[in-house]
C-alpha positions, 0 to 999 in steps of 0.5 A: 718320906712323910708316913701318917701312922693311923692308929699310933698309939698301940704297941704296934703303933710305937714300934712303927713309930721308932722303926720309921724315925730311925729311918729318917722319915718325918711322922704324923700320927692318929690316935684318941685324944686320950690315947695321946699321952701314950706318945710322950716318948716321942714328943717333939719328934713326930705330929700327933692329930687326936680323933677317932680313926673312922673320922673322915676330916681327922683322917683326911688332914693327918694323911695330906701330903704323906708318901706313906699311910700305915693303917692298924686296922682295928675290930673295935666296936660296932660302928664300922671302926675299921671299914670307916677308917680304910675307907677314909684312908683310900679316899683321901691319900694322894695319888701314888702314895703307898697304903700299908694295912695290918689284920690278922690272919684270918683275912683272906683274899683268894679264898685259898688260906687253910687255917687249923681247925683250933684257929677257925673255933677260935674265931667263931668264938671271937665273933660270937662274944663280939656281937653279944658284947658290941666291942668288937666287930670282926666281919667288919674288918673283914669288909675293911680288907674287902674295899682294900682289896678292890681298890686301884690304890698302892695298898698292902695287907699285912696278916700277922700271925700270933705276936709276941714281945722281946728283942727283934729277931729281923724282918719276918718272912711271908707267904701268900697262903695261911697253911703254907709250911713256911708259916706253920709256927705261927709266931712273930715278935711284935717289933719285926711285924712293925719293921715289916709294915714300914719295910713294905712301904718301899718294896714295890714286890708287895703292892697288890699283896696281902702277905701272911707273915711269921718270924725269921727265926721261927722253927717254920721259918728256919726249916724252910731256909734250910730245904730251899738251901739243900736244894741250891745245893749241887 
């Protein structure tokens, strides 16, 4: 499998590179020119195409012939970075390619997610600061995902919880809606978020889904598994 990772130089992107290489995939990565040096650990094992991820020609070149595209939707700046990136991927991916996008829990597909008041407060503050500084545009990330949801491509939008570093705990668990009890712990290892993204490439059950994930060893995930096990016992 040939995979392109859009936004490859960040922490999540580098974890996705390693997971992909571990599976024997051919990897192409896209990142800004000034970030190429962050990928020196993979020199000679992946192809890197420098450029802005919302540059349509850069994306067209990078994802040509790829069987899967893993895209980190970053809400940078005030120039439609996320939506431009998503649109380029949607427009230039080959027919039948698996497209997997990353974002946070704040993205909702059907409006049925239930958020704690602290989460909504933090999102409101982030939007205000983003507009003030013009460094972050959460609304543009929302628009990017809206375009993905409306697409007839083979997409998955993976909505990540709060993240932490650490050794892998295994493949995260997921639910369709934030607010479901299994997600209550709101914490995932970043390396495992990357694992879920890469595994989604070959999981057809996730096509046209927007899974909200949490670590498989998080207390809420363990409690859900225990309850399911108890119900299964005669």
